[in-house]
N, C-alpha and C positions, 0 to 999 in steps of 0.2 A: 345792694343799695345802689340807687341809681346815681350817676356823677352829675355835678352841678352844672347848667347849662348858663351861658352867660348872659344872652340877651333876654328882655322880657317885653312885652307889649303893654303900653299903658292904655288903661280903660278911661276914655275920654268922656267928658259930660258936655251935652249939647249947650252951644252958647245962647240958645234961645230958652233956656230953663225958666228964667225968672218970668219972661213973657209968657211962656205956656204955663207957668203956675197961677198967674192971674186970671187967663182964660179959663183954666181948669175949674178954678173956684166959683166963676160965674156960671159955667156949666153945670157944677155940682149943685148949686142953688136952684137951676131950671128942673134938674132931674129930680132933685129931692122933693120938690113941690109935686110932680108927678107921681112919685113913688108914694107920697103920703096919700095921694087921692086912691091910688090903688089898692094901698093896704086896707082903708077906710071900707071902700067898696068891698073888699074880700072878705073882711071880718063880718060885714052885714049880711054876707052870704053865707057865712060858716065855712069859707074856705081857708086854707092853710098857704101863707106865702113864706115859702123856704127859704131861708137864708137872710131873712130881714127881721130886725126887733118888732115888737109891737109898738114902741114909741121910742122916740130920740129926740134931741135936741143938740144944737151947737152949742159947744163950750163957751164958758165965759171968758173972755181974755184976763189973764192975770199975768202975774211975772214970770220972767224967763225961766222956763224948766231946764234943770241941769241935764247935760247930754247924758250922762250914766241914767238918769231915771227916764229921759225919752227912749233910749236904747231898751231898757226894760220893758217899756210899754209895748215897744214893737216886737220884742221877742214874746210877750205874753201873748200878744194879737197872733203872732205866727203860730204858737202852739195852738191856739183855738182854732185857727184856719185849718190847720193841717188835721186835726181831730176831726172836725166837720168834713173836710174833703175826703177823708179815707172812708166815712161812712158813705157819702156819696158815691165814690168809686166802687166800693163793694156792691152797691145797688146797681151799677152799671148807668148812673146818670152823668151826663156830659158836662153837668154844671161843676163837677169835680174838678175840670179845667180851670175854672176861674177862682174856685177856692184856691187851689194848690199855687195858681199864678200870684194871688194876693198873699198867700204865706210866703212864697218865695221872696216877694218884694220887703215883707216886712222882717224877715231874717236878713235880708240884705242892709235895710236901713239900719239894723241893731248893730250889725258889723260895722258899718260906716260911722256910725255915730260914736262908738266907745271902743276903738281898737285898741285901748291900752289894758283892758280888763281881760286877763287871759281865760278865766272861767267863762264869761260872757261871750268872748270870741269862740270858745270851743263849743259850748252849746248852739250859739247861733250858726256857726260854719256846719254841724251836725244837722241841723233842722234844714238850713238851708239846702244841703245836699240831698236829704230825705225829701223834703218837698218838691224840689227841682225832678227827682226821679219819678215821683208820683206824677207830676206835670207831664212829663215826656211819655210816660206810659199810658195815661188817660188820653191824652192826645193822639198818640199812635192807636189807640183801641177805637177812637171814634173818627178816625179819619182825618185829623185836624193838624198831623205835621207830616210835611213832605219836603223836597227840594226847594220851594217856593216860600215856606217858612213855617211858623207857628201860628195856629189860629185861636185867638181867645175872643170871648165876647159872644152875644146872642148869634143865633143862628141867621137870623135876618140882617145882621150887620156886624160880621166879625172884623176884628183887627187883626192885622197881620203883623206879626213881629218877625223881622228879617232876620236872616242866617247870615253870620259871617264866619270866615275860616281862616283864622290866623295861623300862620306858619303851615297848614295843611297842603298836601300834595294836589288836591283837587279842588274846583271851585263848588259853589253850593248846588248847582244844577247837576252834578255828578251823583248826587246824594241819592242812594235808592231806599234806604231805611237806617234810622238811629234807634241802635238797641240799647235800651237804658237799664235792662233787666241784667245783671251780672249773670254770665253763663256758668252753667255748673261745671265742676271739675271733670277731667279725662284723665285714665290712667297712663296715656300716653305722654302727659306733661307731668312732670314730678314737682316743680315749684311754681309758685305764682310771684311775678315781679309787679309789686305794688309801691306806690309812694304816696304817704298821706298829706293832704293839704286842701286848698280851697277848690271848690268845684265838683262835678260829678264825673268820674270816668265813664265812657260811654264806648261802643264799638260803632264805627259809622261804614255801613256796607254801600261799596261803590257799585253804580249802574254800569256795568261792563256789556258791550255787545256780545251777542250769541248767533249761532249758525241756525240754519232751518230746524234742526233737530233740538234746539234749545240749550246746547251746549255753549258754555261762555268761550270766547276766543281770547286765548292766551291769559286766562284767569281759572280759578277754581269756581264750584258753582256758586260759593261765598267769596268774595273778596272784600276784607274788614280792615279797618284802620283803626289805631288806637286815637282817641280824642278825649278832652275834658270839656264838658259842657258848662257853661257860665251864662246864667241869664242875667243881663246887666241892665240895670236901670238907672235913672239920672240920681243925681245927690239928693238925698232926703230933705225936702222943704220943711217950713214949719208943719206941726203935727196938726191933722185934719179929721176929726172923727167921722165927719160925714163922708168924706172921699173914702175912708175906708170901707164903708159899706156900699158906696155906689160903684167902686171896682173900677175896671177898665173902661165901664161906659163913661166915665169923667175924664178921660185921656184923650189924646189926638192920636192920629192914626197909627204912631209906632211909640208905644209905651216904653218899649225895651226893645234890646237885641239879643238875640242868642248867639252866643260865641260857641263855635266847636274848635278848640285849640288843639295844635299839636304839642304834646307835652315834651316831646324830645325836641323841640325847636325853643320852646317858650317854657322856662321854667316857674316863672313866678308873675305875679300881676299887682299892679297900683290899685288899691282899694282905699282910696282917701289917703290918710297919712300912712297907713300900713301896706306892706308889701308881702302878702303870704305866698307861700308855694303853691304850686297848681297840684292839686291831686292827680295821680295817674296809674292806669293798669295796664301794664304792656302786655300781659298774657292775654287779656280777654279777646282780643281779636284773633288770635289763634285759636282758642276754644270755639269761638263762635264759626270760624272757619272749617274746624273739625266735625261742628253740630251739623253742618251743611254737606258733609261728604256722604256718599252712599255707604250704607252699613256692609261690611264685609265679616259677618259673624259666622258665615259658613266658611270653612276651608277650601271648599270647592271653587268659590267665588274668586279666588286668588288665582286659579288656573284658567280662566275664562280666556277665550279668543278673541278677536275684535268683533264678533257678533253683535254686541249691544253697543249703543252709541256711547254709553259712559265708560266703555272699556278700550275704547281707540286711544292709541298712544297720542299724546299731545303734551306741550310746554305750558307749564302754569306759572304766572306772575303773582306773588303774595301782595304785591303792591303796584299801583301804575308806574310804568316806566318813566324813569327821570335820566335824561342824558348826563354822562360824566361818572356813572356808578358802574363799577366793574360787574358783570352777571358772575354769580356763582351757581353753577348747575347742579342739583342734587339728584341722584339716580338710585333709586331703592332697589332693593334685591328680590330675590325668589320669595313668593308668596306672601308679599308685601304691598304697600301703597305709599303714596307720598306723605301721609300722616305720620310716619316712622320718623321724619325728619323733624318734626314740630318741636320736640324736646331740646333738640340742639339748637334749632333757631331760636326758640325762646330764650336762650342762654345768650346767643350772640347780639340779637336785637336790643338789648339792654345797654349797648356801647355806642354812644353818639357817633363814633367814628365808624362803626360798622353800618348804621343807618345812613350816614352822610356818603361813604365812598363805595358800598357793596349792594348789590341787587339780589336778592335770592330769587332763583328759578327752580322749578320742579318738573321732573319728567314723569307725567304719569303713562303707566303702560300695563296691559295685562301680562303677567308672567308666564302665562300659558302659550302666548302667541310665539310664533317663530323667532328663535334667538337671532339669527343674522338679519331677519328681514327687519326686526325690531330696531336693531342698531342701524340699519339703513333710513329707517324713519327717523330716528333721532337726529341723525346726520343731516336730513333733509329739512327738518323743522328747525334745527339751530342756525343752519344757513339762511332759511327765510326769515327767521326772527331777527338775525343780525342785520340784513338787508333791509327789513322793514323799519327798524329803529335807527339805522346808520347807512341808509342808501348812497351817501358819496363817501363813505368811509373817513370821515373828518373826526370822529369821536374816539379818542385813544383807548377809553376803557373798554370801548365793543371789540379793540383788538387783542384784548388779554383775557379771554375768559378762563375761569376755572372750573374744572370738573370734579366734583365730587360722587365717589361711586361706594355703596355698601354693598358685601356679599357679591352677586350676580351683576350689581349695578356698576362695580368697578370693571368687570370684563367689557360692559357697554362702553365704559368711559375710554378705556384702552382702544377699543375699535375705531374711536374717532380721531385718535393721533397717530396711526400706524399707517404704512401703505403696504399692502398685502403681496402685491404683485399677483403670483397664480397660486401661492401657498394655500389660501384658505380654498380654494376650487380643487386644488391637487388632493386635499386631504379628504375628499368625498368622491372624486371621481377618477378614472382611470385614462381618460382622453382629455384633450384640451378643450375649452368651453366652445370654442368657434367650430368645432368637429361634431358636437352633440346636435342631433336632429330635435327641434321644437319650433314651435310657431314663434314668429316675430314678437307677437304681443308678450308670450311667456319669456321670451328672451331679454327683453325690456324690464320685465318685473324680477326676473331672478337675477341679473347682472349686479345690481348696487348692492347685493348682501355680499357678494365675493370679491367685487372689484371697484376700487374707490381709492381717493386721495385722501390725506389727513387734512383736517380743518385747519386752515392757516392761522384762524382767530382763537385758538385755543392753545396755550402755552403753560398751563399748569394742570397737574392731576394729582389727585389724593384718593388713594386706594385703602378703604376700610374693610377688614376682614374679607379680604378678595381672595377667593381660591384660584390663583393662577395655575395651578398644578392639579385641581380638582379637589373635591370631597369624598372620603369614602364612605360618606352616609349615602351619597348617590348609587353607590353600588349594591349597598345592603337593602333588607327587605323593606326598610321605610322608604328608601328612593324608589325602589322598584313599585311600591304602591302608589306613590306620588307621581310617577311618571304614568302610571295608567289612569290617574285622575286627571292628568292634563288634557283637556280639549283643544286641539289644534283646530285652526281655521278649515273649514270644509273646502275651501278654495286652494289652500296648499295642497291639502290631502289629493283633491283632482289633479293638480298641476304634477304630484309626484307620481301619480298614477299613469298619466298621458306620457311623461318624459321617460319613465322607465319601460313602458311597454315600446316607445319607438326606438330604445337604445338599449337593447339586452347586451349585459355584460359591460356595460360602460361605466359603472359604479361600483364602489366597495361593498362589501357583504353588510357591513351595517347599515349603511344608507340604503340599501336596497330593500331591506327587511321594512322599514318605515322611516319617515322623516324623524330625525332625532329632536325629541322635547327638549325643553328647557333644562329638566333633571338631568336628561341624558347627556347634554353638553357639559355638565358638572362632574361627570365620572372621570376620574384619573386617566383611563384608558381612552378616553373620547379624542378622536383624530383631529377635529376642529378645535379642541382646547389646546391639544398640543402643539397644533400650527400658531395659533394665537400666542401661545407663551414664549415660542421661539421668535416672535416679531418684536422688533426694537423701535420706540419712538424716535425722532429726529433728536438732536442734542439741544433744539430750542425748547423742547417740551421739559419741564421741571417737574419730577415725580416724587411723591412722598407716601409713606406706608404706615398706616396704623394697625397694629396686629395684637389680637387677644391670645393670653396665654393663661386663663384662669382655670383650666381644666388640664389634666395631662391623662392621656390613653396609654394603655399598656403597649400597643402597636405603632400609633401615630406619634406618641410623644405628646409634648405640650401643644396647646390649642385653645380654641373657645368653644369647643364641644360641638362645633361643626366643621370648621376649617383648620388643620393642623399649622402651627407656625412655619413648618418647612412648606407648605403649599402657599401661603400668604406673602412668603418673601419674594422678592424679584429683583434682579440684578438692575443696576442703574439708578435707583431711588437716590436721593441726596439726603434723606433722613428716613429713620425707621425707629418708631417707638413702640414698645410692648406694655400692654395694659392688662392688668389682671381681671379679665372680664370675660362674661360670655358672648356668645355670637349676637344674640337678640338686644344685649345692651350695650355692646361696646362703643356704638355710633353717638352716643348720648352720656357716654362715661364722662366724670369730671375731668379726667387725664386727656380724653379725646378733646374736649371742649377747650382745654387749655392750648393743646397742640395746634387745634384748628385757628385759634387767635393768633398762634405765633406764625402759622402758614401764611394767613392772610395780611398780617403786618408785614412780613417778608415779601410777599408779593407787591405790594405798594411801593415798597423800597427798591427792590431790584428792577422793577419796571418805570419808576420815575412817575407815579401816578399820584 
C-alpha cells in the first residue's frame, strides 16, 4: 500500500465560467439552427447523419431538478456516449474522440453534482476513467495527442485542450508519448503497485536526446514516468440538452484542461465538495520501459562485444536528473542486462522518501566485452556524468554515490573504489608496463584498464552475490562452454596479437593463450581475480554484502547455486546478510529489498543528506 502524501493540488474553475456559459448558450442556438438544416437536407437525400437525433427540442423550463437526479441524467448520458464512442473507435472513426470527450465530461458532472452518493460516485469514477482511456487511445491513434495538447472537434477547426503537469519533473514540451493502455505483465516484475482512486493511471514517455546512431543519451530506449490523467472541466452549469448534442462546437477554445499529475507528489484532488484520492500505477512505467528494451531471448546475445550500437556500455537514467538526489548506480552481472534490477526498483520506488532523495542509474554493458576495459568505461562514464550534472561540485548528493553490483557487477563496482598500483598489470605480465613495446595509441587504450585512481565521489558499495574468490562453475564444463560462447571485440583480439608478437615471453602463460573472457575472470584460479581480491578500498568507502545461502553443495558448501558463501564474503564490510535464495533471485528477494532500504536510510543519516 502506498503511503499517504500530504499535499494536494486543488482543481480550479475559471472565474469567467458564468459569462462563458451565456455565450455558449447563444452559440448553441446558432449552431442548432445550422444543424437542423443539415439534418433536413441530409434526410431529403437519404443520407445518414451519425451522432445526431432525427429531431429534438429545447426542454421546457420547470422546477429546479434535485442534484441527485441531475447527476443520474449525466451518468446515463455518459453510458450512452461511451457505448456509441466504442463502436466508432472499433471502426477507426476519429469522431470517437469527440464522443469519448462528451462521455468523460458527463461522468465528471455526475461526480461533481452528487459526491455524497457512494454508489453513484463509484460508477461515475469507473466510467470516467474508462472513457478517458478511450479518449486518449483514440486521440493517439489519430495523431491528436502530443506535447502541444489534446485536439477535439472537427478537422477543419479543432479545439486545443492544453496539458498541465502538476508535480511532474518535466514540462509538457518534453512529452514524447502518453501511453493510456495498461502494459502487459513481465516475468521480471513480480508485483504490481497500484492505488485505487480518481483518474486514469498512464505512462508518460519522455523525449530524450539521441546520438547519431539513435541511442538515447543517459536514458533507456524508453524513459517513462508514472502519471495520473485527469481531464478537468468547469463546474457543471444548468443542464442543457442541446449543448449535449452540439458537443465541443459550442465551447470556447479551451473547454477543458488535461492534467498529467505525479501521483507520488499529489495524493488527492478537490472535486467540488469531495476530495478523492488519485489513482496510481507505479509499476506501469517500469513495464513500459521493459517493453522498449531489445529482446535477449538468445543466450548468445548476452555475450556479444561492443559491435552493435545497442551493446555499447552506457549509463541510463530511469528519470530525468534532479539536483539534490543521490545517484544509486545498479550494475548487472554476467549474462544479464539492466532489466534484472526492475523488480528491486519496483519495490523501492513505492516509497516517497526514495523518490525524493535517490536517483536510480543503470549501467548497461555487454558481458562478453573485456572485463577491465568495461570497468574503465564505467569509470569514465561515471566521471563524465557527475561533471555534466554538477560541473562546479556544489551538489552534496553528487559527492556520495552508491554502487550496487550483482554477481560480476559487484567486481566492476569494486574496481571503481580501489587503487591497484601495479597489481593488476603484474597479474598478467612479467615485465613493467612502460617496458612493454607497443604503439602509443595502444598504450593509451590499454592503460586505463590497469592503472587508475578510485572515484572520489563514490563512498558506498553494496555487493550482492559477488564472487570475490570466483565461482567453481566457471571451471566446469558449463563455464568452458560459456567462455567459448563469448564473442570478444575484434579490436581487442588484434591488439592482443600485436602486443604478444612484439613482446615474446613478457606475459604469463594464461594471458598468452588468449585474452581472458569475462567467464575466465570468474575462475577461482584467475590471476586478475586474485589480484582484485587482495585490493582494499580506502576507509572512506563503506561496504555491505548480501549473500545467498539457499543451496548447499558437497564440495563448496552453502551458497546460491553459483557463488559459494565463502567466495561472496569479503573482509572490511560493515554488514553481511545471508538470504535463503538462489543466485538469479537474490537481488530482488524480500530480505534483500529490506536490507537495501536499511542501507539507503543509513547512507542519508551518516552523510547528513
